[in-house]
N, C-alpha and C positions, 0 to 999 in steps of 0.2 A: 230292924227286924223284930227286936224285942217288944216294941210298943204295938206292932201289928198283930202279935200273937193274941192280944186281948181284944181285938176288934173282929167284927163280923164281916168287914169288907176291907179291901186294900187301898181304897181311895183316901186321899189326904183329907183331913178334917180342916174346917176353917181356922185360920190363925189369928183372926182379928178379935177384938174384945167381945165377950159374950153379951154385955149390956152396953152398946155404943152410946156415948154421950158427948156433948160438945165440950171442948177445952176452953172455949171463948165465951159461950153463952151460959147463963145460969138457968135453973129450972124455971124461974119466974119469967125470964126474958123469952125462953122458948114457948111458954104458954101464951105470952102476948103475941108472938109471931104466928102461932097456930090459929089463935082466935081471930086475928086480923085477916089472915089469908082466907079462912073459911067464911068470914062474914062479907068480905069485899070481893073475893074472887079476882083480884088484880094480878096482872103478870108479875114475873119475878122482879124486873127492874123497878116497876112502880111501887111494889112492896118495899124494896130497898130504900127508895127515896123517901117514902112516907115514914118508915120506921127508924131511919138513921138519927133523926132528931131525938127520939126517945131512947134508942139504944146506940150510943156513939161507937161502940166497939164492933158493930155489925158490919160485915163485909159481904160482898156478893157471893163468894164461895161458902162462907159459913151459913148464910141464909139458904143457899141451895141445898147444902147437906142437911140442914135442919128440916127442910120440907121433905127431903127424901126419906129421912128416918121415920117420919110420921105419915108417909104414903100420900102426900098431897103436893108432890112436886109438879104434877101435870094437872092442868085445869080440866074439869069435866067438859065433855063435848055438849054444846048447846045446839038444839035443833034450829036450823035456819041460820046458824052463825057463819057457815061457810057456803058459798054457792055450789050448786050441784055440778059435778064434773061431767062435761059433755064430750063425747067422743066425736072424732071426725066422721062425717058422713061417708059411708063406704061407696067406693066407685070401682068399676072394672078397671083393669090394667090399661094404661094409656092416658092418664090425667097427669100433665106435667106442670110444675111450678117453675117459672123462669125469672131470673133476676140478674142484675149487674153489680159488680163490686170493683173497687179500684185497688190494684196491687202495684208494687214497685220492685225493681231490681236496680243494680248500679247503673245500668244503661238508661234508665228512665221509667216512665209510668206506662202501665198497661191496664186494660179493662178485662176483668174476668166475667165471662158469660157462663152462668150455671143453670142447669135444668135438673130437676129431680122428680121421679115418678112418685105420685102420691101413694100408690098401692105397693109397688115392688121395691121402692126406694132406690131404683137404678139411677145413677148420677151420670151426667154428661157435662163436660166443661171445656171451654176454649178461651184462649187469650187473643184479644184484638187490640190494635193500636188506637182505635177510635171507638167511642160508644155512640155511634150514629145509626141511622136507619139501614144503610147497606150492611153494616156489621151485624145488626140484629137479624136481618133477612138471611144472610149467609149462615148465621148460627142456627136458625130454624131449619134451613135446608140440610145442614150437616146433622142435626138432631134426628130429623125424619129418616135420613139415610143410615144412621148408626143403630137405630132401634129396630129389632126384628118384628115388631108388631105395630099396628096402626094407632096413631094418636087420635083421640077423640076430643080432647079439651086441653087448652093451655091457659094458665092463669099468670098474668103479668101485672105490673103496676101501670100507672098512667103516664109514664115517661114518653117523650116524643120518639124514642127508638121503637116503641111498640104500638103507638096509637097517635091519632091527631089530638091537638089541644081540645079541651072540652068545648070551647066557643066555636070550633070549626066542625065539630062532629055532626051537627044538625043543620049546618048552613046550606044555602042553595047550591054550593059547589061540591058538597059532600058526595053526591051521586056520581060526579065525574072524576073526582080526585080520590082514589082509593089508596089507603096506606099499603105499602109493599108487604109489610108483615101480615096484614089482613088478607091480601091477595093470595099469599102462600097458604094461609089457613083455609080459605075458601076452596082453593084448588085441590087440597088434600082432605076436604071434609072435616076440618077441625073447627071446633067452637072456640072462639077467642073471648075469654072473660077478663075483666079488669077489676082490680081491687078497689075498695072504697077509698077516696082521697084521704090522706093523712091517717091511714090505718095500716101501717106496714106489717102488723102482726097477722093480718089476713093471709099474707104470703110467708108465714113463719117457717114453713118447712125448708124452703130454699134459703131463707135468711140464716137458719141454723147450719145448713150445708155450707154456705159461704164462710161462716166462722170456723167450721171444721177444717175446710181446705186451707184457710189462712193460718190456723194454728199448726197445721202439719207442714206448711211451706214457708211463706214469707215472714211469719212471726218467729220462726225457729232457725231458719238458715239464711245465709247471705248468698246472693246470686250476682255474679259479675256480668252476665249477659242474659238477654231474653231467652235464648235457646236453652240455657241451663234451667231456667224457671219452667219453660214449656215441657222439657223432658221430665222434670221431677213431678210436675202437675199430672202429666199423662201416666206416670208410674203410680202415683198415689191413687188416682181415680180408678185405675185398673185393679189395684190391690183392694180398694174399697168394694168395687162391684163384684169381684170374684173371690175374695178371701175374708171379708169382714162379716162375721155373724151378728145379726141384729136381734135384740130382744123383741122388738115390735113384729118381727117376722118369725118369731118362735124358734130362733136359733138358725135360721136359714140365711145365706148370703143373698144380696139382691138378685144375682143372676140365677141362683137356685130357685128363688121365688118366681122368676120369669119362666124357668123350665117347668115348674109345677103348674103355673097357669097354662102353659102349652098343652099339658095333658088334660086339663079340664075345659079350656075354651080355645081350641085350635083355630076357630073361625076368626079370631081377632089377630092372628099372626100372618105376616107376609112370608116369613121363612122359618125354618126349624131352628130355634135358638140353641139347641144342643150342638149344632154344627159350628157355632161361633164360640164355643167354650175353648179356652186355651188348653193346649195339651198336644198329644200325639196326633190327634185327628185334624189339626189346623195346619 
C-alpha cells in the first residue's frame, strides 16, 4: 500500500529490467545478427545455421529473443508471397459431401459412411459391414430419408461404390448398365459429381468430418462389440448436429442453421425441421 500512494494508478508496474540486454551475446554480436537479418530476410532457423559458425554461443532461443528486442522477429509481408485465400463457392442447402472410412472394434472391421452438408454442416453417418455398391445405395436412401430438405447435389470420390470405373463410363454398355447409386440420384433429382482422381482434398469437408468422428470414437475408446460403436456413433452425431456451435455458422449449431434456412427458403424443404428437433415436442 505504501508504494501505491506515490502512483497515479493501482496497476502493477513492469518488473523486468528497464534496459533488457542479452546475457549470452555481446553488443557486437547482436549488431552482426541484426545486420544479417535485415540484409538477408532469412527465416529464424536459416539465420541460426548461417551465424552459428561466426557466433558459436548462439542458440535458437537467444537468437529469437535478440530479434524480438529489436522488433524484427517477424519478416515483412511480401506481396505475392502467399497465394490468395479463396472461399468455397456458396451453394444453397442440400449439397452433400460423401465418403467412406474404415474403423474397428474388438469384433472386427466396419466401414463408416459419412455425409456432411456443405452449407449447414449437418452430418449423417452409418456403419456397414461392407463397402460395396448395395451399402452405398442403402446409405444414400437413408440420407435422403433423414434430411428434412431436398438434396440437389452429392459429391463423392471415384470409388466403385459410387460410380463405374472410368473405362466403363463411356462404353457401349453404359447406357444399359446404370450404377445403382446414380439411379437413386436420378430418381430424386440429385446431381452426382465426382472428384478429380488423386485429388482427395476436393472432398476435404467430409475428410475432416471423418477425422472428427474417429477422434471422438475409435481413437479414444475401446469397443467390445459393433453395437457399442454404433450407439456411441449415433450419440456423437446427434450431439454434433444439435449441440455443437460452429464458428463457420456464426455460432449456430448445424440444426439451427437448417431451421434458419427454413425461414428464408421454405420451398427447398420436404417437412418442417422444427418438428424434428429433440425435446418435448418429439
